[in-house]
C-alpha positions in Angstrom: -16.8 102.2 -16.7 -16.8 99.4 -13.8 -20.3 98.3 -13.9 -19.4 97.8 -17.8 -16.7 95.3 -17.1 -18.6 93.2 -14.2 -20.9 92.7 -16.6 -18.7 91.2 -19.2 -17.0 89.0 -16.7 -19.9 88.0 -15.7 -20.7 87.1 -19.3 -17.4 85.2 -19.8 -18.1 83.8 -16.4 -21.4 82.3 -17.6 -19.9 81.0 -21.1 -17.1 79.3 -19.5 -19.3 77.8 -17.3 -22.2 76.6 -19.8 -18.7 75.1 -22.0 -17.4 73.5 -19.1 -20.5 72.1 -17.9 -21.5 70.9 -22.0 -17.8 69.1 -21.6 -18.5 67.2 -18.2 -21.8 66.1 -20.1 -20.5 64.5 -23.0 -17.8 63.0 -20.6 -20.3 61.0 -18.6 -22.5 59.7 -21.6 -18.7 58.5 -22.8 -18.2 57.0 -19.1 -21.9 55.1 -19.9 -20.9 53.7 -23.4 -17.7 52.8 -21.9 -19.2 50.6 -18.6 -21.8 48.9 -21.3 -19.0 48.3 -23.5 -16.6 46.7 -20.3 -20.0 45.0 -19.6 -20.8 43.4 -22.6 -17.3 42.3 -23.0 -17.2 40.5 -19.4 -20.2 38.9 -20.6 -19.2 37.7 -23.5 -16.0 36.7 -21.9 -17.8 34.6 -19.3 -19.4 32.5 -22.1 -16.2 31.7 -23.8 -14.9 30.4 -21.1 -17.9 28.3 -20.5 -17.7 26.6 -23.7 -14.2 26.3 -23.5 -14.6 24.5 -20.3 -17.2 22.4 -21.8 -14.7 21.2 -24.8 -12.2 20.6 -22.0 -14.6 18.4 -19.7 -15.6 16.4 -23.1 -12.2 16.1 -24.1 -10.9 14.6 -20.7 -14.0 12.7 -20.8 -12.8 11.6 -24.2 -9.4 10.6 -23.0 -10.8 8.0 -20.2 -11.2 4.6 -21.2 -14.0 4.5 -18.8 -15.9 6.8 -20.5 -14.3 7.0 -23.8 -16.5 3.7 -25.3 -20.2 4.8 -24.2 -19.1 8.5 -25.2 -18.0 6.7 -29.1 -20.6 4.1 -29.1 -23.2 6.7 -28.6 -21.8 8.7 -31.0 -21.4 5.9 -33.8 -25.0 4.5 -33.6 -26.2 8.1 -34.5 -27.4 8.1 -38.2 -29.7 7.5 -40.6 -29.6 5.6 -44.1 -29.1 8.4 -47.2 -30.9 7.3 -50.6 -27.8 5.4 -51.0 -28.1 3.4 -48.5 -25.0 4.8 -46.9 -24.8 6.5 -43.0 -24.8 9.7 -42.5 -24.0 10.5 -39.2 -25.8 13.4 -36.8 -24.6 14.6 -33.7 -25.2 13.0 -30.3 -26.1 14.9 -27.4 -24.1 15.5 -24.5 -25.0 15.9 -21.4 -22.7 16.5 -17.6 -25.7 17.4 -15.6 -24.0 20.8 -14.6 -25.8 23.9 -15.1 -24.0 27.7 -14.7 -25.5 31.0 -12.7 -23.2 33.4 -12.3 -25.9 35.1 -10.1 -27.1 37.5 -12.0 -28.3 35.3 -15.0 -28.7 31.4 -15.9 -25.9 29.9 -18.8 -27.8 27.5 -20.8 -25.0 25.8 -22.3 -24.7 22.2 -24.2 -22.3 20.3 -26.1 -22.6 17.5 -29.2 -20.1 14.6 -30.1 -20.2 13.8 -33.9 -18.0 11.2 -35.7 -16.6 11.5 -39.1 -16.3 8.7 -41.1 -12.7 7.9 -42.8 -12.8 9.3 -46.4 -12.8 6.7 -49.4 -10.2 5.2 -49.8 -8.5 5.7 -46.3 -7.8 2.5 -44.2 -10.1 2.3 -41.4 -8.9 -0.5 -39.1 -5.8 -0.6 -37.4 -2.4 -2.3 -38.9 -2.3 -6.1 -39.7 -6.3 -5.8 -39.9 -6.7 -7.6 -36.4 -9.7 -7.3 -34.4 -9.8 -6.0 -31.1 -7.0 -3.4 -32.0 -7.3 0.2 -31.5 -8.1 2.6 -34.5 -8.0 6.2 -34.4 -11.7 7.7 -35.0 -12.1 11.6 -36.2 -14.9 13.1 -33.7 -15.8 16.6 -33.5 -17.2 18.5 -30.0 -19.4 21.4 -30.7 -19.7 22.9 -27.9 -22.4 26.6 -27.5 -23.4 28.6 -24.3 -26.5 31.4 -24.3 -26.4 34.2 -22.0 -30.5 34.7 -22.5 -30.1 37.7 -25.1 -29.7 37.0 -28.8 -26.2 38.7 -28.8 -24.5 36.7 -26.0 -24.0 33.4 -27.3 -20.4 31.7 -27.8 -19.5 28.4 -30.0 -16.7 26.5 -30.2 -15.6 23.5 -32.2 -13.2 21.0 -31.8 -11.6 18.4 -34.4 -10.7 15.5 -32.0 -9.1 11.6 -32.9 -9.3 9.3 -30.4 -8.4 5.7 -30.3 -11.7 3.4 -30.2 -11.5 -0.5 -29.9 -11.8 -2.3 -33.9 -14.5 -4.7 -33.1 -15.5 -5.7 -36.6 -13.7 -8.3 -39.4 -12.1 -7.0 -42.4 -11.2 -8.8 -45.6 -8.9 -7.6 -48.2 
């Protein structure tokens, strides 16, 4: 009798040990999956912060009188004429000359500035239609960052209104 009890205790112990091993293996797999999820979230957060910093930088440049005129002039000069001889504006590439490298992977980023012309019937000049007065210009800043893999991309779009100097004659 004593031998039968020892054998059954051994079998029960073996079953419990197998169950504990299987539970620990599944926990390790879950832990590995959670680690990958957290790493992907961190990479996406870095890309988001990169594009957000690009947006803030170019917004700041549009607020400075020294750089605002140059940036908006470049955006106003980027157009093609369509079949109806109307201007179709294209995006101007913005380059601040910086690169970002977090030590593990290089992040490429770029920004573009697009001028949005006033709608038909919307007055495009300043109050009083005076030359050399400030007028509002609608702009779009588009920034993107790429982490080197197809799944690591972040894009940001911001609509901006900045005042520009009106240097055209207008007669009604």
